C-alpha positions in Angstrom: -80.9 -6.0 25.0 -81.4 -9.0 27.3 -78.4 -8.0 29.4 -79.9 -4.6 30.1 -82.9 -6.1 31.9 -83.0 -6.4 35.7 -81.7 -9.7 36.9 -85.0 -10.9 38.3 -86.8 -10.3 34.9 -83.9 -11.9 33.0 -84.1 -15.0 35.1 -87.9 -15.1 34.8 -87.7 -15.0 31.0 -85.0 -17.6 30.8 -86.8 -20.0 33.2 -90.3 -19.5 31.7 -90.0 -19.2 28.0 -86.8 -20.9 26.7 -86.5 -24.6 25.9 -83.6 -26.7 27.0 -82.1 -26.5 23.6 -82.5 -22.7 23.6 -80.8 -22.5 27.0 -77.9 -24.7 25.8 -77.3 -22.2 22.9 -77.8 -19.0 24.9 -75.4 -20.0 27.6 -72.6 -19.8 25.0 -73.2 -16.1 24.3 -71.7 -14.6 27.4 -70.6 -15.4 31.0 -73.6 -13.5 32.4 -76.1 -15.5 30.3 -74.3 -18.7 31.0 -74.7 -18.0 34.8 -78.5 -17.6 34.4 -78.9 -20.4 31.9 -77.0 -22.8 34.1 -79.2 -22.2 37.2 -80.1 -25.7 38.4 -83.8 -24.8 38.6 -83.8 -24.6 34.7 -82.6 -28.2 34.5 -84.6 -30.1 37.1 -87.5 -30.9 34.7 -86.6 -30.9 31.0 -88.5 -31.5 27.8 -86.6 -32.5 24.7 -88.0 -32.6 21.2 -85.5 -33.5 18.3 -84.9 -31.0 15.6 -87.1 -31.3 12.5 -89.2 -34.1 14.1 -86.3 -36.6 13.5 -84.6 -38.8 16.0 -82.0 -37.4 18.3 -78.3 -37.8 17.4 -76.2 -38.6 20.5 -73.8 -35.7 20.0 -76.7 -33.2 19.8 -78.2 -34.5 23.0 -74.9 -34.6 24.9 -74.2 -31.0 24.1 -77.5 -30.0 25.8 -77.5 -32.4 28.8 -73.8 -32.9 29.7 -73.2 -29.6 31.6 -76.3 -30.2 33.7 -76.6 -33.9 34.1 -76.2 -33.8 37.9 -79.2 -31.5 38.3 -81.7 -33.4 36.1 -84.6 -34.9 38.0 -87.1 -35.6 35.2 -86.8 -36.0 31.4 -89.6 -36.1 28.9 -88.1 -36.8 25.5 -89.4 -37.5 22.0 -87.6 -39.3 19.1 -85.0 -41.5 20.8 -82.8 -44.4 19.7 -80.9 -47.0 21.8 -77.8 -44.9 22.4 -79.9 -42.0 23.6 -81.7 -44.0 26.3 -78.5 -45.7 27.4 -76.7 -42.4 27.7 -79.5 -40.8 29.8 -79.7 -43.8 32.2 -75.9 -44.0 32.5 -75.1 -40.3 33.0 -78.0 -38.7 34.7 -77.3 -40.1 38.1 -80.1 -38.1 39.9 -82.8 -38.9 37.4 -86.1 -40.0 39.0 -88.6 -39.9 36.1 -88.1 -40.8 32.4 -90.8 -40.5 29.8 -90.1 -41.5 26.2 -92.4 -40.7 23.4 -91.9 -41.8 19.8 -89.1 -43.9 18.3 -88.7 -46.5 15.5 -87.2 -49.5 17.3 -85.6 -49.8 20.8 -83.6 -53.0 21.6 -82.1 -54.6 24.7 -79.1 -52.2 24.4 -81.3 -49.3 25.5 -81.7 -50.7 29.0 -78.3 -52.2 29.5 -76.6 -51.0 32.6 -73.2 -51.5 34.2 -73.3 -54.7 36.3 -73.2 -52.9 39.6 -75.1 -49.8 38.6 -78.2 -49.0 40.6 -80.6 -46.3 39.4 -82.5 -43.8 41.5 -85.3 -44.0 38.9 -88.9 -44.0 40.3 -90.8 -44.1 37.0 -90.2 -45.0 33.4 -92.8 -44.7 30.6 -92.4 -45.7 27.0 -95.4 -44.3 25.2 -95.7 -45.1 21.5 -96.7 -42.1 19.3 -99.4 -42.3 16.6 -97.0 -41.6 13.7 -94.1 -44.1 14.4 -93.8 -47.9 14.5 -92.9 -47.7 18.3 -91.6 -51.3 18.5 -89.6 -52.3 21.6 -87.5 -55.4 21.2 -86.5 -55.8 24.9 -86.6 -59.4 26.2 -87.8 -60.7 29.5 -84.3 -61.1 31.0 -83.2 -57.6 30.2 -86.4 -56.0 31.6 -86.2 -58.1 34.8 -82.5 -57.1 35.3 -83.4 -53.4 34.7 -86.1 -53.6 37.4 -83.7 -55.2 39.8 -81.2 -52.5 39.2 -83.8 -49.8 39.8 -84.6 -50.5 43.5 -86.7 -47.4 43.9 -88.9 -48.0 40.9 -92.6 -47.3 41.5 -94.1 -47.3 38.0 -93.2 -49.0 34.7 -95.2 -48.5 31.6 -94.5 -49.9 28.1 -97.4 -48.5 26.1 -96.0 -49.8 22.8 -95.5 -52.9 20.7 -93.5 -55.3 22.9 -93.2 -59.0 23.9 -92.1 -60.1 27.4 -92.1 -63.8 28.1 -93.9 -64.2 31.4 -92.2 -67.3 32.8 -88.7 -66.0 32.0 -89.4 -62.5 33.4 -90.9 -63.7 36.7 -88.2 -66.4 37.2 -85.5 -63.7 36.9 -87.3 -61.5 39.4 -87.7 -64.4 41.8 -84.0 -64.9 42.0 -83.6 -61.6 43.9 -87.1 -60.9 45.4 -85.8 -58.8 48.3 -84.0 -56.2 46.1 -87.1 -53.9 45.9 -90.6 -53.7 47.3 -91.4 -50.2 45.9 -93.0 -51.3 42.6 -96.6 -50.1 42.6 -97.7 -50.4 39.0 -96.7 -52.4 35.9 -98.2 -51.8 32.5 -97.5 -53.6 29.2 -99.2 -53.4 25.9 -99.2 -57.2 25.5 -100.6 -60.3 27.2 -98.9 -63.0 25.1 -97.6 -65.9 27.2 -99.3 -64.3 30.3 -102.2 -65.6 32.3 -103.8 -65.1 35.7 -101.3 -67.4 37.4 -98.5 -65.2 36.3 -100.1 -62.2 37.9 -100.4 -64.2 41.2 -96.7 -64.9 41.0 -96.0 -61.2 40.3 -98.0 -60.2 43.4 -96.0 -62.7 45.5 -92.8 -61.1 44.4 -94.1 -57.5 44.9 -96.8 -57.8 47.6 -97.2 -54.0 47.7 -98.0 -53.7 44.0 -101.4 -52.0 43.3 -101.8 -52.4 39.5 -100.7 -54.9 36.9 -102.2 -54.0 33.5 -101.6 -56.1 30.4 -103.5 -54.4 27.6 -102.4 -55.1 24.0 -104.5 -52.3 22.5 -102.4 -49.8 24.4 -99.9 -50.1 21.6 -102.1 -48.2 19.1 -100.1 -45.0 19.6 -101.0 -41.7 21.3 -100.2 -38.0 20.8 -99.0 -37.5 24.4 -98.7 -39.2 27.8 -101.9 -37.5 29.1 -104.0 -39.1 26.3 -102.4 -42.5 27.2 -103.1 -42.1 30.9 -106.7 -41.2 30.3 -107.2 -44.1 27.9 -105.7 -46.7 30.2 -107.8 -45.4 33.1 -110.9 -45.7 31.0 -110.1 -49.4 30.3 -109.8 -50.1 34.0 -112.9 -48.1 35.0 -115.0 -50.2 32.6 -114.4 -53.2 34.8 -113.8 -51.5 38.1 -115.4 -52.9 41.3 -115.3 -51.9 44.9 -113.0 -54.8 45.7 -109.5 -55.9 44.6 -109.9 -57.9 41.4 -108.1 -59.9 38.8 -109.7 -60.0 35.3 -108.6 -62.0 32.3 -110.3 -62.0 29.0 -109.4 -62.0 25.3 -108.7 -58.2 25.4 -106.7 -57.8 28.6 -105.4 -59.0 31.9 -105.7 -56.6 34.8 -105.0 -56.9 38.5 -106.1 -53.9 40.7 -105.6 -53.6 44.4 -105.9 -49.9 44.8 -107.7 -48.5 47.9 -111.1 -47.2 46.9 
């Protein structure tokens, strides 16, 4: 019945109502449907939820992404593991935005890149969900190297349980300070080993940075990224002033240099 519809209506249905997983299945039905399902506009922004609320298996995800990896601009994915994140970063060469929601544990392996690989990534967000442990075991060296290999990166958010040793992290960034000046915001749900002096060093490395937010309570878990964004904005607004500021207390450390 679908094939009897006018091409404009068929394309509208496919673009508007089918998930990426549905498109991956439908494209196998016929050459005509494959043509419509493979339209690059269907794969620029994709949302991927694992089957039965479990974690993704790599072979499942590859069957969906592989034919379209050169067209993918943004991925919003739930239920990942190390191999899933590494596959996305290594194979989606045009990827600009990656948002990850919900996992059990992610390690250093998730962000390991080939030595000479440079990403086009502009933002990466790891937002812990309310019903998972959401631990990220990524050390300071790995995170610094990842940032240095993402020269266009504007925004990094780890809204989850994590620990990044401040001195090690900043020392690694200081080794190649000229690699990127695009970083605008940096958010971690931790402030262990960090103090105000570390934020001053961070600003020296990235003088264009507008926000550094170290808020341990951001690891509590959220149902979606919108809820996280609203919550973190509320924390900042509670101490907002008309001037750039750096605040450090028992609950958070925040640097804000946005134009009011």
